[in-house]
C-alpha positions in Angstrom: -9.1 61.7 90.7 -8.6 64.8 88.4 -10.7 67.8 89.0 -12.5 68.5 85.6 -11.3 71.6 83.8 -14.8 72.0 82.4 -18.0 70.7 84.0 -21.3 71.2 82.4 -24.5 70.3 84.4 -28.0 70.2 83.0 -27.3 73.1 80.5 -30.3 74.4 78.7 -31.1 77.4 76.6 -34.1 78.8 74.9 -34.4 81.4 72.2 -37.8 82.9 72.4 -40.0 79.7 72.5 -37.5 77.4 70.8 -35.1 75.3 72.8 -31.6 75.4 71.3 -30.1 72.9 73.8 -31.7 70.7 76.6 -30.2 69.1 79.6 -26.7 68.9 78.3 -24.1 67.2 80.8 -20.3 66.5 80.3 -16.9 66.9 81.8 -13.4 67.3 80.2 -10.6 66.5 82.8 -7.6 65.6 80.6 -5.2 67.3 78.3 -6.0 66.7 74.6 -8.3 67.8 72.0 -11.9 67.2 72.3 -14.1 67.7 69.2 -17.5 69.4 69.8 -19.3 67.9 66.9 -22.7 68.5 65.4 -24.4 69.6 62.2 -25.3 73.2 61.5 -28.0 74.2 63.9 -27.6 71.2 66.4 -26.8 73.5 69.2 -22.9 73.3 69.5 -22.4 77.0 69.0 -24.9 77.7 71.6 -23.2 75.4 74.0 -19.6 76.8 73.2 -20.9 80.4 73.7 -22.4 79.8 77.0 -19.0 77.9 78.2 -17.1 80.9 77.1 -19.4 83.4 79.0 -20.6 85.0 75.7 -24.2 83.9 76.4 -26.2 83.4 79.6 -27.9 80.0 79.8 -31.5 79.7 80.5 -30.8 76.9 83.2 -27.9 74.7 84.3 -24.5 75.5 85.5 -20.9 75.6 84.0 -17.7 75.2 86.2 -14.4 76.2 84.8 -11.6 74.6 87.0 -14.2 74.3 89.7 -15.3 77.8 89.6 -19.0 78.7 88.8 -18.9 80.7 85.7 -22.3 82.5 86.5 -21.2 83.5 90.1 -17.6 84.5 89.6 -17.2 85.1 85.8 -14.0 87.1 85.9 -12.1 84.6 88.0 -13.6 81.7 86.0 -12.6 83.1 82.5 -9.1 83.4 83.6 -9.0 79.6 82.9 -10.3 79.9 79.4 -9.0 81.1 76.0 -11.5 81.5 73.1 -11.0 81.8 69.3 -14.4 82.6 67.7 -15.1 81.5 64.1 -14.1 84.9 62.9 -10.9 85.8 64.8 -11.2 89.2 66.5 -8.2 90.6 64.8 -7.3 94.3 64.2 -5.7 94.6 60.8 -3.9 97.9 61.4 -2.1 96.6 64.5 1.2 94.7 64.4 1.4 91.1 65.7 3.1 92.4 68.8 0.8 95.2 69.4 -2.2 93.0 69.0 -1.0 90.3 71.3 0.1 92.9 74.0 -3.5 94.3 73.7 -4.9 90.7 74.2 -2.8 90.3 77.1 -4.0 93.6 78.7 -7.6 92.6 78.1 -6.9 89.4 80.2 -5.7 91.7 83.1 -2.3 90.1 83.0 0.5 91.4 85.3 2.5 94.1 83.3 5.7 92.2 84.0 4.4 89.1 82.6 3.0 90.5 79.3 6.2 90.7 77.2 7.3 87.1 77.9 3.9 85.9 77.5 3.8 87.6 74.1 7.1 86.1 73.0 6.1 82.5 74.3 2.7 82.7 72.3 4.5 83.8 69.1 7.0 81.1 69.3 4.4 78.4 70.2 2.2 79.5 67.2 5.2 80.0 64.7 4.6 83.7 64.1 7.8 85.2 65.8 9.1 86.2 62.5 6.1 88.4 61.8 6.4 90.5 65.1 6.3 93.7 63.4 4.1 92.9 60.5 0.6 94.5 60.2 -1.9 91.8 60.8 -3.9 92.7 57.6 -0.8 92.0 55.5 -0.6 88.3 56.8 -2.0 85.4 54.9 -5.3 83.7 56.2 -3.2 80.8 57.8 -1.0 83.2 59.7 -3.8 85.4 60.8 -5.4 82.2 62.2 -2.1 81.6 64.1 -2.5 85.1 65.6 -6.0 84.3 66.6 -4.9 81.1 68.3 -1.8 82.9 69.9 -4.3 85.4 71.6 -6.4 82.5 72.9 -3.3 81.1 74.8 -1.5 84.4 75.6 -2.5 84.1 79.4 -1.7 80.4 79.6 -5.3 79.1 80.2 -6.0 75.6 81.1 -8.8 75.4 78.7 -8.9 76.7 75.1 -12.1 76.8 72.7 -11.5 76.9 69.0 -14.7 77.6 66.9 -14.0 76.2 63.2 -10.4 77.2 63.3 -9.6 75.9 59.8 -12.7 77.5 58.2 -11.8 79.3 54.8 -8.1 78.1 54.9 -6.4 76.4 51.8 -5.4 72.6 52.2 -1.7 73.4 53.3 -2.9 75.9 55.8 -5.4 73.5 57.2 -2.7 70.7 57.8 -0.4 73.4 59.5 -3.4 74.5 61.8 -4.3 71.1 62.7 -0.8 70.2 63.8 -0.7 73.5 65.9 -3.9 72.5 67.7 -2.6 69.1 68.5 0.7 70.5 69.7 -1.3 73.0 72.0 -3.4 70.1 73.2 -0.5 68.3 74.7 -0.3 70.4 77.8 -4.0 71.8 78.1 -7.5 70.9 77.3 -8.7 72.1 73.9 -12.3 72.1 72.6 -12.6 72.2 68.9 -16.2 73.0 67.5 -16.8 71.8 64.0 -19.2 69.9 61.8 -16.3 68.7 59.6 -15.7 65.0 60.2 -12.1 64.8 58.8 -11.2 67.5 61.2 -12.4 65.4 64.1 -10.7 62.2 62.7 -7.2 63.6 62.4 -7.2 66.2 65.3 -9.3 64.9 68.2 -8.7 62.6 71.0 -12.2 62.8 72.3 -15.6 63.6 71.0 -18.8 65.2 72.3 -21.6 65.2 69.7 -24.7 67.4 69.9 -27.7 66.9 67.6 -31.0 68.5 68.0 -29.9 70.3 71.2 -29.0 67.1 72.9 -25.7 65.4 73.8 -25.9 62.0 71.8 -22.4 60.9 72.1 -19.5 61.3 74.6 -16.3 59.3 74.5 -13.0 58.8 72.8 -12.5 59.1 69.0 -11.9 55.4 68.8 -15.2 54.7 70.6 -16.9 57.0 68.2 -15.4 55.2 65.2 -16.5 51.7 66.6 -20.0 53.0 67.7 -21.8 50.7 65.0 -21.2 47.2 64.9 -19.4 45.9 61.8 -21.7 44.4 59.2 -19.1 43.7 56.5 -15.8 42.0 56.1 -13.3 41.4 53.4 -11.5 38.1 52.7 -8.9 37.0 50.2 -8.9 33.2 49.2 -6.2 31.8 46.9 -8.4 28.7 46.3 -11.8 30.2 46.5 -14.9 28.0 46.5 -18.1 28.5 44.4 -20.0 31.6 45.5 -22.9 29.3 46.6 -20.7 27.8 49.3 -19.9 31.2 50.7 -23.6 32.2 50.6 -24.4 29.1 52.6 -22.5 30.4 55.7 -25.0 31.5 58.3 -25.5 35.3 58.4 -24.3 36.0 55.0 -26.6 38.5 53.1 -24.6 39.7 50.2 -21.3 39.0 48.4 -19.3 41.3 46.2 -16.2 40.4 44.3 -14.3 42.7 41.9 -11.4 40.2 41.4 -11.0 36.5 41.7 -10.5 35.4 45.2 -11.3 38.7 46.8 -14.6 39.2 48.5 -16.6 41.9 50.4 -19.2 40.1 52.4 -22.2 41.8 54.2 -23.5 39.8 57.1 -26.2 40.1 60.0 -26.7 38.4 63.3 -23.6 36.3 63.3 -20.8 37.9 65.5 -18.6 34.7 65.0 -18.8 34.8 61.3 -15.0 35.6 60.7 -14.1 32.8 63.0 -16.3 30.4 61.1 -14.8 31.6 57.8 -11.3 30.9 59.0 -12.2 27.4 60.3 -13.9 26.6 56.9 -11.0 27.8 55.0 -8.7 25.4 56.9 -11.2 22.5 56.6 -11.9 22.9 53.0 -8.6 24.3 51.7 -9.7 27.7 50.7 -6.1 28.9 51.4 -7.3 32.3 53.2 -4.5 34.9 53.2 -6.4 37.8 54.5 -9.6 38.6 56.5 -10.8 41.8 58.2 -13.9 43.4 59.6 -14.8 46.7 58.0 -15.3 49.5 60.7 -18.0 52.0 60.3 -16.8 55.3 58.7 -17.3 58.5 60.6 -19.9 59.6 58.0 -21.9 56.4 58.9 -21.7 57.0 62.6 -22.6 60.6 62.3 -25.5 59.9 60.1 -26.8 57.1 62.4 -26.5 59.3 65.6 -28.1 62.2 63.8 -31.1 60.1 62.8 -31.3 58.5 66.1 -31.6 61.9 67.7 -34.2 63.2 65.2 -36.3 60.2 65.8 -36.0 60.6 69.6 -37.1 64.3 69.3 -40.0 63.4 67.1 -41.2 60.7 69.6 
């Protein structure tokens, strides 16, 4: 069994009298991109800052590659790379100067610094800007420099806080692809409140709402968290609407063109099978039928409301 690269146990933190997070537990053991999802103020930034050693928790433990972050912070942090929401860049340094500085901050062996800088630049697609002042780079390339500093020491775990914030659509696509590429050989934790970011970038999701972990699983499991309540069907020889309404479980029928229906149902898990059987028996000439999956927005909204109700109770 793989040792988790990150293990969070009973993590809690309080600001003055207000708990920001309460009893959060999770592990990340595999390479890939994990989305740390949550609305603004949910507690994900607090969680991320504790994991990165920026903030000391009120209670609980964080282990990085098996090392207790609180007891051996320097050794533990050698396993982590961090890109804050606002990259810690120095505009008057060149890309090479800045990445060399970042490597020195990580206490890297002097002989390893130059090869590490070259590798990080190549990996992040900024080698052709080696001698360019950082302040003269576009926002997208500055973000690439920020990501390069987070992987300069070849950490096993990389934390990226809102890495596409403020970028234009083309830059967002490029950074997403870069993040997925980096996630092929290490674990990446991507903090965001943007659902499309999770959908196109992440393999796994941890969702925090009201300071509590409300979901932990794969992106597919998150997308399928709510049971379907609608399906679409296309019939070449459709029956009268009353006949469809008579199917057990059917609540509502929408039709924007002849023979194509969007049907809402409840309680009948075998309804699509029944529709297929009825179509054969009554010659409806069914050509297509498909359950509608819940959208990420619906799942996010459901989990947020569920968490709010639990907190109020």
